[in-house]
Steps between C-alpha positions, in 0.01 A plus 500: 500500500518654845324194641744271318792685659342457845444128434866462402621680815274299728597173331874565536448589866362150544153621600302386196454190288470588132352270241495694173224428253547602142154509347525524122846654541840353413736545801798519264370844407557637851731797538849414633429667834200270548670181380548380861140375482601235247721340769192427709255217451259654255223390271395611157128494430356528152133560566322167524318374806729197506806726527344688790421176684859383452616834637283460809652155562850638453438784749357260757795264453744790546328620818489149643867452416577805713294346784676163467835678531394599853431151637747253647472245221474645148497168313326165523840333553585732789158445653544121480837523676360727773200273559710182486757631746226620735603864461134558422224334693164465329192302595533306175853370567639221284196488270583850384864408435389196296262704284763776452758241394251354252439847360871566461546170312245594231638633171453874452331417170232289670290801598178312575671266746676793666169684540332188641770464767489872585124464532552211744742714703248782515227259610730370776602841630234753400187598682377773268810709567559813299821547308760709685408794280133456591411495131352154460390209710755224455231231492324685214820516295585137567148389406510709181833355385401146593180535296707614202709182525187287529377649173845476344510876442857621454654671801788739452815512708398819682198319643713213629762741639229703674347183643840376620586831668160516671551145624846588640354798681200305623708215646727747675206684650564832328 
């Protein structure tokens, strides 16, 4: 419990990101003094491998979200406006704006089409770059997700969100 108290202090000082994981534990059973944890983005894991993989995706998405909050354009729409108004100069110019606009026009439910367009964006802008966190090569992730769409394997929303955030960071050179 001493470590938990230190985590709480460091978190409230703004010096630590906390992503609680409740492994085979119901967070509603937390003591009142520890209930602040339930206000954070947390994940409950039963014990299956599938749950652990989902957790890993959720953690990566959370960390990337924190990174995206530090760049000039945090959304595809904002990035399009910045590129279109020449606030951002890239070597890909108008082609990039056209592909981004196509991506934005795709229904959120059409996951395979969204992944295909994100893959195209990565192919246009990536040269084996690592993600900002240095965890994965962006081209490896984009290839993996694109192969899943080719095989019609379901992709969950965390994977698309991760891919979109990586693409935003990649285009902005972060």
